[in-house]
MIDOSE-1310 file (N, C-alpha, C; in nm, 2 decimals, decimal comma, always signed):
residues 183
mral	+14,84/+6,71/-2,63/+14,93/+6,78/-2,54/+15,00/+6,68/-2,45; +14,93/+6,59/-2,40/+14,99/+6,49/-2,31/+15,10/+6,41/-2,38; +15,08/+6,37/-2,51/+15,18/+6,30/-2,58/+15,30/+6,38/-2,60; +15,28/+6,51/-2,63/+15,40/+6,60/-2,65/+15,48/+6,61/-2,52
vrfn	+15,40/+6,63/-2,41/+15,47/+6,64/-2,28/+15,55/+6,52/-2,25; +15,49/+6,40/-2,27/+15,56/+6,27/-2,24/+15,68/+6,26/-2,33; +15,66/+6,29/-2,46/+15,78/+6,28/-2,55/+15,89/+6,38/-2,51; +15,85/+6,50/-2,47/+15,96/+6,59/-2,43/+16,02/+6,54/-2,30
dvsl	+15,94/+6,49/-2,21/+16,00/+6,43/-2,08/+16,11/+6,33/-2,11; +16,07/+6,24/-2,20/+16,17/+6,13/-2,23/+16,29/+6,18/-2,31; +16,26/+6,26/-2,41/+16,38/+6,31/-2,50/+16,47/+6,40/-2,42; +16,41/+6,49/-2,33/+16,50/+6,57/-2,25/+16,57/+6,50/-2,15
qigr	+16,51/+6,39/-2,09/+16,59/+6,31/-2,00/+16,70/+6,24/-2,07; +16,68/+6,19/-2,18/+16,79/+6,13/-2,26/+16,90/+6,23/-2,29; +16,86/+6,35/-2,33/+16,96/+6,46/-2,36/+17,04/+6,49/-2,23; +16,97/+6,50/-2,12/+17,05/+6,53/-1,99/+17,14/+6,42/-1,96
tlaw	+17,10/+6,29/-1,97/+17,18/+6,18/-1,94/+17,30/+6,17/-2,03; +17,28/+6,19/-2,16/+17,39/+6,20/-2,26/+17,49/+6,31/-2,22; +17,43/+6,43/-2,18/+17,52/+6,54/-2,15/+17,60/+6,51/-2,03; +17,55/+6,44/-1,93/+17,63/+6,40/-1,81/+17,74/+6,31/-1,85
illa	+17,71/+6,21/-1,94/+17,82/+6,12/-1,99/+17,93/+6,20/-2,07; +17,88/+6,29/-2,15/+17,98/+6,37/-2,23/+18,06/+6,46/-2,13; +18,00/+6,51/-2,03/+18,07/+6,59/-1,93/+18,18/+6,51/-1,86; +18,15/+6,39/-1,83/+18,25/+6,30/-1,77/+18,36/+6,27/-1,86
lmtf	+18,33/+6,24/-1,99/+18,43/+6,22/-2,09/+18,51/+6,34/-2,12; +18,45/+6,46/-2,12/+18,53/+6,58/-2,14/+18,62/+6,61/-2,02; +18,57/+6,58/-1,90/+18,66/+6,60/-1,78/+18,78/+6,50/-1,79; +18,75/+6,38/-1,83/+18,86/+6,28/-1,85/+18,96/+6,33/-1,95
ivly	+18,92/+6,38/-2,06/+19,01/+6,43/-2,17/+19,09/+6,55/-2,12; +19,03/+6,64/-2,05/+19,10/+6,76/-2,00/+19,21/+6,71/-1,90; +19,17/+6,62/-1,81/+19,27/+6,57/-1,71/+19,38/+6,50/-1,78; +19,35/+6,42/-1,88/+19,45/+6,35/-1,97/+19,54/+6,45/-2,03
qvff	+19,49/+6,56/-2,08/+19,57/+6,67/-2,14/+19,66/+6,73/-2,04; +19,61/+6,76/-1,92/+19,69/+6,82/-1,81/+19,80/+6,73/-1,77; +19,77/+6,60/-1,75/+19,87/+6,51/-1,71/+19,99/+6,50/-1,82; +19,95/+6,49/-1,95/+20,05/+6,47/-2,05/+20,13/+6,60/-2,07
ryvl	+20,06/+6,72/-2,05/+20,13/+6,85/-2,08/+20,22/+6,88/-1,96; +20,18/+6,86/-1,84/+20,26/+6,91/-1,73/+20,35/+6,80/-1,66; +20,31/+6,68/-1,67/+20,38/+6,57/-1,61/+20,48/+6,51/-1,71; +20,43/+6,48/-1,83/+20,51/+6,41/-1,93/+20,57/+6,51/-2,03
ndap	+20,53/+6,64/-2,03/+20,58/+6,74/-2,12/+20,55/+6,71/-2,26; +20,44/+6,65/-2,29/+20,41/+6,60/-2,43/+20,26/+6,61/-2,45; +20,21/+6,73/-2,47/+20,06/+6,76/-2,48/+20,01/+6,70/-2,61; +19,90/+6,62/-2,60/+19,83/+6,57/-2,72/+19,77/+6,68/-2,80
swse	+19,77/+6,67/-2,93/+19,73/+6,78/-3,01/+19,57/+6,78/-3,03; +19,51/+6,67/-3,00/+19,37/+6,66/-3,03/+19,28/+6,68/-2,91; +19,33/+6,69/-2,79/+19,25/+6,69/-2,67/+19,16/+6,82/-2,65; +19,22/+6,93/-2,69/+19,15/+7,05/-2,67/+19,03/+7,06/-2,77
aasr	+19,05/+7,02/-2,89/+18,95/+7,02/-2,99/+18,84/+6,92/-2,96; +18,88/+6,81/-2,90/+18,78/+6,71/-2,86/+18,69/+6,76/-2,75; +18,76/+6,82/-2,65/+18,68/+6,87/-2,54/+18,59/+6,98/-2,58; +18,63/+7,07/-2,67/+18,54/+7,17/-2,73/+18,42/+7,11/-2,80
almv	+18,44/+7,01/-2,88/+18,33/+6,95/-2,95/+18,24/+6,88/-2,85; +18,29/+6,82/-2,75/+18,20/+6,76/-2,65/+18,12/+6,87/-2,57; +18,18/+6,99/-2,55/+18,11/+7,10/-2,49/+17,99/+7,15/-2,58; +18,01/+7,15/-2,71/+17,90/+7,19/-2,80/+17,79/+7,09/-2,79
wmtf	+17,83/+6,96/-2,79/+17,72/+6,86/-2,78/+17,65/+6,87/-2,65; +17,72/+6,89/-2,54/+17,65/+6,91/-2,41/+17,56/+7,03/-2,41; +17,60/+7,14/-2,46/+17,52/+7,26/-2,47/+17,39/+7,24/-2,54; +17,39/+7,18/-2,66/+17,27/+7,16/-2,73/+17,18/+7,05/-2,68
lvap	+17,24/+6,96/-2,60/+17,16/+6,85/-2,54/+17,08/+6,90/-2,42; +17,14/+7,00/-2,35/+17,08/+7,05/-2,23/+17,00/+7,18/-2,25; +17,03/+7,26/-2,35/+16,95/+7,38/-2,37/+16,80/+7,37/-2,38; +16,75/+7,26/-2,44/+16,60/+7,25/-2,44/+16,54/+7,23/-2,30
tayr	+16,62/+7,16/-2,21/+16,57/+7,15/-2,07/+16,57/+7,28/-2,00; +16,68/+7,36/-2,02/+16,69/+7,49/-1,96/+16,57/+7,58/-2,01; +16,54/+7,57/-2,13/+16,43/+7,65/-2,19/+16,30/+7,60/-2,13; +16,28/+7,48/-2,11/+16,15/+7,42/-2,06/+16,14/+7,46/-1,91
wgay	+16,25/+7,46/-1,83/+16,24/+7,49/-1,69/+16,25/+7,64/-1,67; +16,27/+7,72/-1,77/+16,29/+7,86/-1,75/+16,42/+7,90/-1,68; +16,52/+7,82/-1,70/+16,65/+7,83/-1,63/+16,74/+7,92/-1,71; +16,70/+8,01/-1,79/+16,78/+8,10/-1,86/+16,78/+8,23/-1,79
vsid	+16,88/+8,31/-1,82/+16,89/+8,44/-1,76/+16,77/+8,53/-1,80; +16,70/+8,59/-1,71/+16,60/+8,69/-1,74/+16,58/+8,79/-1,63; +16,53/+8,90/-1,67/+16,50/+9,01/-1,58/+16,35/+9,01/-1,57; +16,29/+8,97/-1,46/+16,14/+8,95/-1,46/+16,08/+9,02/-1,34
mavh	+16,14/+9,13/-1,29/+16,08/+9,20/-1,17/+15,95/+9,26/-1,21; +15,94/+9,33/-1,32/+15,82/+9,40/-1,36/+15,71/+9,29/-1,41; +15,76/+9,18/-1,47/+15,66/+9,08/-1,52/+15,58/+9,03/-1,40; +15,64/+9,00/-1,29/+15,57/+8,94/-1,18/+15,46/+9,03/-1,12
slpf	+15,47/+9,16/-1,15/+15,37/+9,26/-1,10/+15,25/+9,27/-1,19; +15,26/+9,21/-1,31/+15,15/+9,22/-1,40/+15,04/+9,12/-1,36; +14,91/+9,15/-1,40/+14,80/+9,06/-1,38/+14,83/+8,92/-1,45; +14,77/+8,82/-1,40/+14,79/+8,68/-1,45/+14,77/+8,67/-1,60
rtrt	+14,66/+8,72/-1,65/+14,63/+8,71/-1,80/+14,73/+8,79/-1,88; +14,77/+8,91/-1,84/+14,87/+8,99/-1,91/+15,00/+8,92/-1,91; +15,04/+8,87/-1,79/+15,17/+8,79/-1,78/+15,17/+8,67/-1,87; +15,06/+8,60/-1,88/+15,05/+8,48/-1,96/+15,05/+8,52/-2,11
llal	+14,98/+8,63/-2,15/+14,99/+8,67/-2,29/+15,13/+8,71/-2,33; +15,20/+8,78/-2,24/+15,34/+8,82/-2,26/+15,42/+8,69/-2,28; +15,41/+8,59/-2,20/+15,48/+8,47/-2,21/+15,45/+8,40/-2,34; +15,32/+8,40/-2,38/+15,28/+8,34/-2,51/+15,35/+8,41/-2,62
fini	+15,35/+8,54/-2,62/+15,41/+8,62/-2,73/+15,56/+8,59/-2,74; +15,63/+8,58/-2,62/+15,77/+8,55/-2,62/+15,80/+8,41/-2,67; +15,72/+8,32/-2,63/+15,74/+8,18/-2,68/+15,71/+8,17/-2,83; +15,62/+8,24/-2,88/+15,60/+8,24/-3,03/+15,72/+8,30/-3,10
valf	+15,77/+8,41/-3,05/+15,89/+8,47/-3,11/+16,00/+8,38/-3,10; +16,02/+8,31/-2,98/+16,13/+8,22/-2,97/+16,12/+8,10/-3,06; +15,99/+8,05/-3,09/+15,98/+7,94/-3,18/+16,01/+7,99/-3,32; +15,98/+8,10/-3,36/+16,01/+8,16/-3,49/+16,16/+8,16/-3,51
livi	+16,23/+8,21/-3,41/+16,38/+8,22/-3,41/+16,44/+8,08/-3,41; +16,39/+7,99/-3,34/+16,44/+7,85/-3,33/+16,43/+7,79/-3,47; +16,32/+7,81/-3,54/+16,30/+7,75/-3,67/+16,40/+7,81/-3,77; +16,42/+7,94/-3,76/+16,52/+8,00/-3,85/+16,66/+7,94/-3,82
lfwl	+16,70/+7,93/-3,69/+16,83/+7,88/-3,65/+16,84/+7,73/-3,69; +16,73/+7,66/-3,69/+16,73/+7,52/-3,73/+16,77/+7,51/-3,88; +16,71/+7,59/-3,96/+16,74/+7,58/-4,11/+16,88/+7,63/-4,13; +16,93/+7,73/-4,06/+17,07/+7,77/-4,08/+17,16/+7,67/-4,03
sldf	+17,13/+7,60/-3,93/+17,22/+7,49/-3,88/+17,23/+7,37/-3,97; +17,12/+7,34/-4,05/+17,13/+7,24/-4,14/+17,23/+7,27/-4,25; +17,24/+7,39/-4,30/+17,34/+7,43/-4,40/+17,48/+7,43/-4,34; +17,49/+7,47/-4,21/+17,62/+7,47/-4,14/+17,67/+7,32/-4,13
vdrg	+17,58/+7,23/-4,09/+17,62/+7,09/-4,08/+17,66/+7,04/-4,22; +17,58/+7,07/-4,32/+17,60/+7,02/-4,46/+17,74/+7,07/-4,51; +17,78/+7,19/-4,48/+17,91/+7,24/-4,52/+18,02/+7,17/-4,45; +17,99/+7,12/-4,33/+18,09/+7,05/-4,25/+18,13/+6,92/-4,30
ftrr	+18,05/+6,86/-4,39/+18,09/+6,73/-4,45/+18,19/+6,75/-4,56; +18,22/+6,87/-4,60/+18,33/+6,89/-4,70/+18,46/+6,93/-4,63; +18,46/+6,94/-4,50/+18,58/+6,98/-4,43/+18,62/+6,88/-4,32; +18,75/+6,88/-4,30/+18,80/+6,79/-4,19/+18,79/+6,87/-4,06
aagl	+18,76/+6,80/-3,95/+18,75/+6,87/-3,82/+18,89/+6,92/-3,77; +18,90/+7,05/-3,76/+19,02/+7,11/-3,72/+19,06/+7,07/-3,58; +19,19/+7,03/-3,56/+19,24/+7,00/-3,43/+19,22/+6,85/-3,39; +19,14/+6,78/-3,47/+19,12/+6,64/-3,44/+19,19/+6,56/-3,54
patf	+19,22/+6,43/-3,51/+19,29/+6,34/-3,61/+19,20/+6,33/-3,73; +19,27/+6,30/-3,84/+19,19/+6,29/-3,97/+19,10/+6,17/-3,97; +19,13/+6,07/-3,90/+19,05/+5,95/-3,89/+19,04/+5,90/-3,75; +18,93/+5,82/-3,72/+18,92/+5,75/-3,59/+18,86/+5,62/-3,63
lglp	+18,93/+5,51/-3,59/+18,90/+5,37/-3,62/+18,88/+5,36/-3,77; +18,96/+5,43/-3,85/+18,95/+5,42/-4,00/+18,85/+5,50/-4,06; +18,77/+5,57/-3,98/+18,66/+5,65/-4,04/+18,70/+5,80/-4,04; +18,67/+5,87/-4,14/+18,71/+6,02/-4,15/+18,63/+6,10/-4,04
ikaa	+18,70/+6,19/-3,98/+18,64/+6,28/-3,88/+18,61/+6,41/-3,96; +18,49/+6,44/-3,99/+18,45/+6,56/-4,06/+18,40/+6,66/-3,96; +18,41/+6,79/-3,99/+18,37/+6,90/-3,91/+18,22/+6,89/-3,88; +18,14/+6,83/-3,97/+18,00/+6,81/-3,95/+17,96/+6,74/-3,82
wtrv	+18,04/+6,65/-3,78/+18,01/+6,57/-3,66/+18,02/+6,66/-3,53; +18,09/+6,77/-3,54/+18,09/+6,86/-3,42/+17,98/+6,96/-3,43; +17,91/+6,96/-3,55/+17,80/+7,06/-3,57/+17,66/+6,99/-3,56; +17,66/+6,86/-3,57/+17,53/+6,78/-3,57/+17,44/+6,82/-3,45
pmpi	+17,50/+6,84/-3,33/+17,41/+6,87/-3,22/+17,32/+6,99/-3,24; +17,36/+7,08/-3,32/+17,29/+7,21/-3,34/+17,15/+7,18/-3,39; +17,13/+7,12/-3,51/+16,99/+7,09/-3,55/+16,91/+7,00/-3,45; +16,98/+6,91/-3,39/+16,91/+6,82/-3,29/+16,86/+6,91/-3,18
gfvm	+16,95/+6,99/-3,12/+16,90/+7,08/-3,01/+16,79/+7,18/-3,05; +16,80/+7,23/-3,18/+16,69/+7,32/-3,22/+16,56/+7,25/-3,24; +16,56/+7,12/-3,28/+16,44/+7,05/-3,29/+16,38/+7,03/-3,16; +16,46/+6,99/-3,06/+16,42/+6,96/-2,93/+16,36/+7,09/-2,86
malv	+16,43/+7,20/-2,89/+16,39/+7,33/-2,84/+16,25/+7,38/-2,90; +16,24/+7,34/-3,03/+16,11/+7,38/-3,10/+15,99/+7,30/-3,04; +16,02/+7,17/-3,01/+15,91/+7,09/-2,94/+15,88/+7,15/-2,80; +15,98/+7,19/-2,73/+15,96/+7,25/-2,60/+15,88/+7,38/-2,62
siel	+15,92/+7,46/-2,72/+15,85/+7,58/-2,74/+15,70/+7,56/-2,77; +15,67/+7,46/-2,86/+15,53/+7,43/-2,89/+15,46/+7,39/-2,76; +15,52/+7,31/-2,68/+15,46/+7,27/-2,55/+15,43/+7,39/-2,46; +15,53/+7,49/-2,45/+15,51/+7,61/-2,37/+15,40/+7,70/-2,43
ilrd	+15,39/+7,70/-2,56/+15,29/+7,78/-2,63/+15,15/+7,72/-2,60; +15,14/+7,59/-2,61/+15,01/+7,53/-2,58/+14,97/+7,55/-2,43; +15,07/+7,54/-2,34/+15,04/+7,56/-2,20/+14,99/+7,70/-2,18; +15,05/+7,80/-2,24/+15,01/+7,94/-2,23/+14,87/+7,96/-2,28
vfri	+14,84/+7,90/-2,39/+14,70/+7,91/-2,45/+14,60/+7,85/-2,35; +14,63/+7,73/-2,30/+14,54/+7,67/-2,20/+14,53/+7,75/-2,07; +14,63/+7,82/-2,03/+14,63/+7,90/-1,91/+14,54/+8,02/-1,94; +14,55/+8,08/-2,06/+14,46/+8,20/-2,09/+14,32/+8,16/-2,10
rgpe	+14,29/+8,04/-2,15/+14,15/+7,99/-2,17/+14,09/+7,94/-2,04; +14,17/+7,88/-1,95/+14,12/+7,81/-1,84/+14,15/+7,89/-1,71; +14,12/+7,82/-1,60/+14,15/+7,88/-1,46/+14,30/+7,90/-1,44; +14,33/+7,98/-1,34/+14,47/+8,01/-1,31/+14,54/+7,89/-1,25
etee	+14,47/+7,79/-1,20/+14,54/+7,67/-1,14/+14,57/+7,56/-1,25; +14,62/+7,60/-1,36/+14,65/+7,50/-1,46/+14,78/+7,44/-1,43; +14,81/+7,32/-1,49/+14,93/+7,25/-1,47/+15,05/+7,33/-1,52; +15,16/+7,34/-1,44/+15,28/+7,41/-1,47/+15,37/+7,32/-1,56
tapm	+15,48/+7,38/-1,61/+15,57/+7,30/-1,68/+15,64/+7,20/-1,59; +15,72/+7,12/-1,65/+15,79/+7,02/-1,57/+15,87/+7,08/-1,46; +15,86/+7,03/-1,34/+15,92/+7,10/-1,23/+16,07/+7,10/-1,24; +16,12/+7,22/-1,20/+16,27/+7,23/-1,20/+16,32/+7,16/-1,08
pdfm	+16,43/+7,09/-1,09/+16,49/+7,02/-0,98/+16,53/+7,12/-0,87; +16,53/+7,07/-0,74/+16,56/+7,15/-0,63/+16,70/+7,22/-0,64; +16,80/+7,15/-0,69/+16,93/+7,21/-0,70/+16,94/+7,33/-0,79; +16,84/+7,36/-0,87/+16,84/+7,47/-0,96/+16,75/+7,59/-0,90
rmd	+16,68/+7,56/-0,80/+16,59/+7,67/-0,74/+16,67/+7,78/-0,68; +16,63/+7,90/-0,70/+16,70/+8,01/-0,64/+16,62/+8,07/-0,52; +16,50/+8,03/-0,49/+16,42/+8,09/-0,39/+16,44/+8,03/-0,25
């Protein structure tokens, strides 16, 4: 369990760091597009597709962190009124179902990426530095994100099992940063 938690800590930190870099790059590309479109009246044809591809990368690099922190949209008024063990069993069930869906989505994303190697990326130049730009490169973050989410799901399932078996004061998931807290 500790090895998985450490691995997730490191891989999710790398994902968040890469997402910040991609966000900065996407912002630069959008500002570049706005400048060329409205100041020079000559909009680049590739900038919108490039910023969309970067957004997909960012989403799949940060989604596992959001899942681990519980930073997704949920309605949990009734859940908080349940007894500890019932609440934990419900969380365990939800995390098992989530893992099942993540595995299915992972296998589907592999086929989606594979089909992308036969197509050129729409809206992007045909080559970059002499290398062909295939649609698959905009789809690669999907299986990466699903693998990271599956590892987080396994961690959450193990935590729920340990909570059910042990005292209520068990270790929580990685703490959510203060800027994300709503309380």
